[in-house]
C-alpha positions in Angstrom: -75.2 12.9 -26.4 -77.2 10.1 -26.1 -80.9 9.4 -26.7 -83.8 7.2 -25.5 -86.3 6.3 -27.7 -88.9 3.4 -28.4 -88.7 0.7 -30.8 -92.5 1.5 -31.4 -91.4 5.1 -31.8 -88.9 6.9 -34.1 -85.4 6.8 -33.0 -82.6 9.3 -33.4 -79.1 9.1 -34.3 -76.4 9.3 -31.9 -72.6 9.9 -33.0 -73.0 11.8 -36.1 -73.6 15.5 -34.6 -77.4 15.0 -34.0 -78.9 17.7 -31.5 -81.8 18.1 -29.7 -83.6 21.4 -29.0 -85.9 21.3 -26.0 -87.8 24.1 -25.7 -88.7 25.7 -22.1 -90.8 28.3 -20.8 -93.4 29.8 -19.4 -95.1 26.8 -17.1 -92.9 24.6 -18.3 -89.8 26.6 -17.0 -91.2 26.3 -13.6 -91.8 22.6 -13.6 -88.1 21.9 -13.8 -87.4 19.2 -11.0 -84.7 17.1 -9.7 -84.9 13.3 -9.3 -83.0 10.0 -9.7 -84.0 6.6 -11.0 -83.0 3.5 -9.4 -84.5 1.6 -12.6 -82.6 3.9 -14.5 -79.3 2.7 -12.6 -79.8 -0.7 -12.8 -80.6 -0.4 -16.6 -77.4 1.5 -17.4 -75.8 -0.6 -15.1 -76.4 -3.7 -17.0 -75.3 -2.0 -20.1 -72.0 -0.9 -18.7 -71.1 -4.6 -18.1 -70.9 -5.1 -22.1 -68.3 -2.5 -22.6 -66.6 -1.6 -19.3 -64.0 0.0 -20.7 -66.1 2.8 -21.8 -66.9 3.4 -18.4 -63.6 2.9 -16.8 -64.4 4.8 -13.7 -66.7 1.7 -12.8 -64.2 -1.0 -13.3 -63.9 -1.6 -9.3 -67.7 -2.7 -9.7 -67.5 -4.5 -12.8 -64.8 -6.8 -11.4 -67.2 -7.4 -8.3 -70.1 -7.6 -10.5 -69.1 -10.3 -12.9 -68.5 -13.0 -10.0 -72.8 -12.5 -9.4 -73.8 -12.5 -13.1 -74.7 -16.4 -13.1 -78.1 -16.3 -10.8 -79.7 -13.4 -13.3 -81.7 -15.7 -15.9 -82.5 -13.5 -18.9 -79.5 -11.2 -18.4 -78.3 -11.5 -22.1 -82.1 -10.5 -23.7 -82.1 -7.2 -21.8 -78.3 -6.6 -22.4 -79.3 -7.2 -26.0 -82.2 -4.9 -26.0 -80.0 -1.9 -24.7 -77.4 -2.6 -27.7 -76.7 0.7 -30.0 -77.2 4.6 -29.4 -80.9 4.8 -28.5 -82.0 3.0 -25.3 -85.8 1.9 -24.8 -87.7 4.4 -23.3 -90.3 1.6 -22.0 -87.3 0.6 -19.6 -86.7 3.8 -18.8 -89.8 5.7 -16.7 -89.3 9.2 -15.7 -89.3 9.0 -11.7 -92.5 10.5 -10.4 -90.8 12.2 -7.0 -87.2 12.8 -6.3 -86.3 9.9 -4.3 -88.2 7.3 -6.7 -89.0 3.7 -5.3 -88.2 0.8 -7.2 -91.3 -0.9 -6.7 -93.0 1.9 -8.1 -91.1 2.3 -11.1 -91.2 -1.3 -11.8 -95.3 -1.1 -12.1 -94.6 1.3 -15.6 -92.6 -1.6 -16.9 -94.1 -4.5 -19.1 -93.4 -8.3 -17.8 -91.2 -10.0 -18.1 -88.5 -7.2 -18.0 -89.8 -5.7 -14.7 -88.6 -9.0 -12.8 -85.6 -9.2 -14.4 -84.6 -5.6 -13.5 -85.6 -6.4 -10.4 -83.4 -9.3 -10.0 -80.5 -7.4 -11.5 -81.1 -4.5 -8.9 -81.0 -6.7 -6.0 -77.9 -8.8 -7.3 -75.9 -6.2 -8.7 -77.1 -2.3 -7.3 -78.6 -2.9 -3.8 -75.4 -3.8 -2.2 -73.9 -0.3 -3.3 -77.4 1.8 -3.3 -76.3 3.6 -0.1 -73.4 4.5 -1.6 -74.7 5.6 -5.0 -77.7 7.5 -3.5 -75.2 9.4 -1.5 -73.5 10.5 -4.6 -77.1 11.2 -6.2 -78.3 13.6 -3.4 -75.0 15.3 -3.2 -75.4 16.4 -6.4 -79.1 17.5 -6.6 -78.7 19.5 -3.2 -75.7 21.6 -4.7 -78.0 22.1 -8.1 -81.1 22.6 -5.7 -79.0 25.6 -4.3 -77.6 26.7 -7.7 -81.4 27.3 -8.8 -82.0 29.2 -5.3 -79.9 31.4 -5.6 -78.6 32.0 -9.3 -81.4 30.4 -11.2 -82.1 27.9 -14.4 -79.6 29.4 -16.8 -76.9 28.7 -14.4 -77.9 25.1 -13.5 -77.8 24.1 -17.3 -74.6 25.9 -18.0 -73.0 23.9 -15.3 -74.6 20.4 -15.9 -72.9 18.6 -19.0 -70.0 20.1 -21.4 -72.8 18.7 -24.1 -75.8 20.9 -22.8 -76.2 24.7 -23.8 -79.1 27.2 -22.4 -80.1 30.1 -24.7 -83.2 31.7 -25.6 -85.9 29.4 -23.7 -84.1 26.2 -25.1 -81.7 23.7 -23.9 -79.4 22.5 -26.8 -77.7 19.5 -26.8 -75.0 19.5 -29.6 -75.5 22.1 -32.2 -76.9 21.0 -35.0 -80.8 21.3 -34.9 -82.4 18.3 -35.9 -84.7 17.0 -33.6 -86.8 19.3 -31.2 -88.8 18.7 -27.7 -91.3 21.1 -26.9 -91.6 21.1 -23.0 -93.5 24.4 -22.3 -96.5 22.7 -20.9 -94.9 19.5 -19.2 -91.7 20.7 -17.5 -88.3 18.8 -17.3 -87.0 16.6 -14.8 -83.2 16.7 -14.2 -81.9 13.1 -13.2 -78.5 12.6 -12.2 -76.7 9.2 -12.6 -73.7 7.4 -11.9 -73.9 4.7 -14.5 -74.8 7.1 -17.9 -71.3 8.6 -17.4 -69.9 10.2 -19.6 -72.9 11.2 -21.6 -76.0 12.8 -21.3 -79.5 11.5 -22.4 -82.6 12.7 -23.5 -86.0 11.3 -23.8 -87.0 12.1 -27.4 -90.6 11.3 -27.3 -91.6 12.1 -23.7 -95.1 11.5 -23.0 -95.7 14.1 -20.4 -92.6 15.7 -18.4 -89.4 15.3 -20.3 -86.3 13.8 -18.8 -82.9 14.7 -19.2 -80.0 12.3 -17.5 -76.6 13.3 -16.6 -73.6 12.5 -15.0 -73.9 13.1 -11.0 -71.0 15.2 -9.5 -68.3 13.2 -7.3 -68.6 9.8 -9.6 -65.1 9.7 -9.6 -64.9 9.1 -6.0 -67.7 6.6 -5.8 -65.9 3.2 -5.3 -63.1 4.8 -3.6 -62.7 3.1 0.3 -63.7 6.7 2.6 -61.5 7.2 5.8 -61.5 10.2 8.2 -58.6 12.1 7.2 -56.1 12.3 10.3 -55.0 15.5 10.0 -58.4 17.0 9.9 -59.1 14.8 13.2 -56.4 16.3 15.1 -57.2 19.9 14.5 -61.1 19.4 14.9 -61.5 15.9 16.9 -62.4 12.4 15.5 -66.1 12.8 15.8 -66.7 16.2 14.1 -64.0 15.2 11.4 -66.0 12.0 11.1 -69.2 13.8 10.9 -67.9 15.6 8.2 -67.0 12.9 6.1 -70.5 11.3 6.4 -71.8 15.0 5.1 -70.8 14.2 2.0 -74.4 13.9 1.3 -77.2 15.4 3.0 -78.3 13.5 6.1 -80.4 14.0 9.2 -79.5 14.3 12.7 -80.8 10.8 13.3 -79.2 9.7 9.9 -76.2 10.7 11.8 -76.7 9.4 14.9 -76.9 6.0 14.1 -73.7 6.4 12.0 -71.4 7.6 14.6 -73.1 5.7 17.4 -73.8 8.6 19.4 -77.5 10.3 20.8 -79.3 13.0 18.6 -78.2 15.3 21.1 -74.6 14.6 20.9 -74.7 15.4 17.1 -76.6 18.4 17.2 -74.2 20.0 19.4 -71.7 18.8 17.0 -73.5 20.7 14.5 -73.6 23.8 16.1 -70.1 24.1 16.4 -69.4 23.1 12.8 -72.0 25.4 11.2 -70.7 28.5 13.5 -67.4 27.7 11.9 -69.1 27.9 8.5 -68.6 24.5 7.8 -72.0 22.8 7.6 -75.3 24.2 6.6 -79.0 23.1 7.8 -81.9 23.0 5.5 -85.7 21.8 5.7 -87.0 19.7 3.5 -90.2 18.8 4.1 -90.7 17.3 7.7 -86.9 16.9 7.6 -83.7 18.6 8.7 -81.0 17.9 6.7 -77.1 19.1 7.5 -74.5 19.2 4.3 -71.2 20.2 3.9 -70.1 23.4 2.6 -67.5 24.4 0.1 -65.5 25.5 2.7 -65.2 22.5 4.4 -64.8 20.5 1.1 -61.8 22.6 0.8 -60.4 21.9 4.3 -61.0 18.1 3.7 -59.0 17.6 0.4 
């Protein structure tokens, strides 16, 4: 378990069994939500460059990123701020909405760090952001479905090996050395690709708390994806490619653009796959999103 603190606030220890007990009940429990943060991904990616061996899954990205560091003045200063087990909370704002906007998050960060983080994001993260968000969206979709079907306890049970849930409290590690009361403000569950392998908790939140955890599917993040040939022979290349794209939720318009076909053609294919219980469809606001089922995952593996 790792922690976020502020140089102007009391820091917490890490690596010696420190535990954080997070009280969630009543209004706070009803305010549990999911989100992800482009600023957090950028900051933790920079931190990962200091010790790539600790994040072996990202070595393909590290090799790519190291060739692009020269054009980022001030990177050493940012990296120095991130050393140690406690990360500065002022560089990691809590996302206001599920798909947080980089510009909106940077407004909560003082200069010159905000401009430096933007340069890091543009150079190191933006070229891969679509791939990263696919993993984050897939994680949120799966856990939101668990929350709807089985409740919050089931979500926390499968969140991270360091996280448990008992009697209205989240427990990170076992020894009660720090307590955070979120019974009024609630908690944001924030999947991340660059925080692996740890879970991170804000110790002194102002308003909503935030728990950041490794998203599912990180191990496949840097793999080159191809449509399985056997599956294409079984259900057709277009439908097989469509299932490959539905690793994360996508709209009919997104799928049509990716496949180079009309929205009507995508709807026909989705209808066949949904009848075979390989795709589910749900409405989120004004958007209709499609996603692979676990049955489709098993078929593709």
